[in-house]
C-alpha positions as a Markdown table, in Angstrom:
| # | Residue | x | y | z |
|---|---|---|---|---|
| 1 | Met | -14.0 | -13.6 | 19.3 |
| 2 | Ser | -16.9 | -11.1 | 17.6 |
| 3 | Asp | -16.4 | -7.0 | 17.5 |
| 4 | Lys | -19.5 | -5.2 | 15.7 |
| 5 | Asn | -16.9 | -2.5 | 15.6 |
| 6 | Asn | -14.2 | -4.0 | 14.0 |
| 7 | Asn | -14.2 | -3.0 | 10.4 |
| 8 | Ser | -11.3 | -5.7 | 9.3 |
| 9 | Asn | -12.0 | -9.0 | 7.1 |
| 10 | Leu | -9.3 | -9.8 | 9.5 |
| 11 | Ala | -9.5 | -11.8 | 12.6 |
| 12 | Pro | -8.5 | -9.8 | 15.3 |
| 13 | Ala | -6.2 | -11.1 | 18.7 |
| 14 | Thr | -4.2 | -12.7 | 15.4 |
| 15 | Ala | -1.3 | -12.3 | 14.1 |
| 16 | Tyr | -0.5 | -12.3 | 10.3 |
| 17 | Ser | 1.7 | -11.5 | 7.7 |
| 18 | Leu | 0.7 | -8.5 | 5.7 |
| 19 | Ala | 2.9 | -10.2 | 2.0 |
| 20 | Lys | 1.1 | -13.7 | 2.4 |
| 21 | Leu | -1.9 | -12.2 | 2.3 |
| 22 | Val | -2.1 | -11.1 | -1.6 |
| 23 | Glu | -0.1 | -13.0 | -3.6 |
| 24 | Tyr | 1.4 | -11.6 | -7.2 |
| 25 | Ala | -0.4 | -11.9 | -10.5 |
| 26 | Pro | 1.7 | -12.1 | -14.2 |
| 27 | Gly | 1.6 | -8.3 | -15.2 |
| 28 | Ser | -1.2 | -7.1 | -13.5 |
| 29 | Val | -1.3 | -5.1 | -9.5 |
| 30 | Val | -3.3 | -6.0 | -7.4 |
| 31 | Ser | -4.8 | -5.2 | -3.7 |
| 32 | Arg | -6.9 | -6.1 | -1.6 |
| 33 | Thr | -8.3 | -3.8 | 1.6 |
| 34 | Ile | -8.4 | -5.2 | 5.1 |
| 35 | His | -9.2 | -2.7 | 6.9 |
| 36 | Lys | -11.8 | 0.6 | 6.1 |
| 37 | Ser | -13.3 | 2.4 | 8.6 |
| 38 | Lys | -13.7 | 6.8 | 8.9 |
| 39 | Ala | -10.3 | 7.5 | 9.8 |
| 40 | Gly | -8.6 | 5.2 | 7.0 |
| 41 | Thr | -7.9 | 2.6 | 5.3 |
| 42 | Ile | -5.4 | -0.4 | 5.0 |
| 43 | Thr | -4.7 | -1.8 | 1.1 |
| 44 | Leu | -2.4 | -4.5 | 0.3 |
| 45 | Phe | -1.1 | -4.3 | -3.0 |
| 46 | Ala | 1.1 | -6.6 | -5.1 |
| 47 | Phe | 2.6 | -5.7 | -8.8 |
| 48 | Ala | 4.6 | -6.7 | -11.0 |
| 49 | Ala | 7.7 | -6.4 | -12.5 |
| 50 | Gly | 7.4 | -3.0 | -14.1 |
| 51 | Gln | 3.7 | -2.0 | -13.1 |
| 52 | Glu | 2.7 | 1.6 | -12.5 |
| 53 | Leu | -0.1 | 3.9 | -11.5 |
| 54 | Ser | -0.3 | 7.2 | -12.5 |
| 55 | Glu | 0.4 | 10.1 | -11.2 |
| 56 | His | -2.1 | 10.7 | -9.1 |
| 57 | Ser | -3.1 | 13.0 | -5.2 |
| 58 | Ala | -4.8 | 11.7 | -2.3 |
| 59 | Pro | -7.4 | 14.5 | -0.3 |
| 60 | Tyr | -4.7 | 12.6 | 3.2 |
| 61 | Asp | -1.6 | 11.7 | 4.5 |
| 62 | Ala | -0.5 | 7.9 | 3.7 |
| 63 | Trp | 2.1 | 6.2 | 4.2 |
| 64 | Leu | 3.3 | 2.8 | 2.3 |
| 65 | Gln | 4.8 | 0.6 | 3.2 |
| 66 | Val | 7.5 | -1.7 | 1.1 |
| 67 | Leu | 7.1 | -5.7 | 2.3 |
| 68 | Asp | 8.2 | -7.5 | -0.8 |
| 69 | Gly | 11.1 | -6.1 | -3.2 |
| 70 | Ala | 11.8 | -3.0 | -4.7 |
| 71 | Val | 9.8 | 0.3 | -5.7 |
| 72 | Lys | 10.1 | 3.6 | -7.7 |
| 73 | Val | 8.0 | 6.2 | -6.4 |
| 74 | Ile | 7.6 | 9.3 | -7.5 |
| 75 | Ile | 6.8 | 12.2 | -5.0 |
| 76 | Gly | 6.3 | 15.7 | -6.8 |
| 77 | Gly | 7.9 | 15.2 | -8.9 |
| 78 | Glu | 11.2 | 13.4 | -6.9 |
| 79 | Pro | 12.2 | 10.0 | -7.5 |
| 80 | Val | 12.2 | 8.2 | -4.2 |
| 81 | Gln | 14.0 | 4.5 | -4.4 |
| 82 | Ala | 12.6 | 2.4 | -1.8 |
| 83 | Lys | 12.7 | -1.8 | -0.8 |
| 84 | Asp | 11.4 | -4.2 | 1.5 |
| 85 | Gly | 11.2 | -3.2 | 4.9 |
| 86 | Glu | 11.5 | 1.0 | 4.2 |
| 87 | Ile | 7.9 | 3.5 | 4.9 |
| 88 | Val | 7.6 | 6.0 | 2.6 |
| 89 | Leu | 5.1 | 9.1 | 3.5 |
| 90 | Leu | 2.8 | 10.6 | 0.2 |
| 91 | Pro | 1.9 | 13.4 | 1.1 |
| 92 | Ala | -1.7 | 14.8 | 1.3 |
| 93 | Asn | -2.4 | 16.8 | -2.3 |
| 94 | Val | 0.6 | 16.2 | -3.4 |
| 95 | Pro | 1.4 | 14.1 | -6.8 |
| 96 | His | 2.0 | 10.7 | -6.9 |
| 97 | Ala | 3.4 | 7.6 | -9.2 |
| 98 | Val | 4.5 | 3.8 | -8.4 |
| 99 | Val | 7.1 | 2.4 | -10.3 |
| 100 | Ala | 7.2 | -1.4 | -9.8 |
| 101 | Glu | 11.3 | -2.4 | -9.8 |
| 102 | Thr | 10.6 | -5.5 | -9.4 |
| 103 | Asp | 7.6 | -8.0 | -8.4 |
| 104 | Phe | 6.6 | -5.1 | -5.4 |
| 105 | Lys | 4.3 | -6.0 | -2.3 |
| 106 | Met | 3.1 | -2.7 | -0.1 |
| 107 | Ala | 0.7 | -1.7 | 2.8 |
| 108 | Leu | -0.8 | 1.7 | 1.8 |
| 109 | Thr | -1.8 | 3.4 | 4.7 |
| 110 | Met | -4.4 | 5.9 | 4.3 |
| 111 | Ile | -5.5 | 8.1 | 7.3 |
| 112 | Arg | -7.9 | 10.6 | 7.3 |
| 113 | Gly | -7.7 | 13.7 | 9.6 |
């Protein structure tokens, strides 16, 4: 099936395991964007234990969904612990940082608007 309006690099009408679409790399953070459009993006990340994203902010809300492992997310200076199966809202314009407490995978969904 072909869909010229599909902004994803995944085939439509197919089931995927998000955690299997991105692989760990020792001492690294690996990312893979699986959807990008005017409405937003979905990016998968795999963090080796101890890796982090330093404090930053984004102009749009984002949802961090833990796919595997455990993470500490610091939002506006407040730590939030999350593990596989949990989701955390990263509010627009609020500084946040991500610290992998174990090997950790996440899906980050940014919604523009």
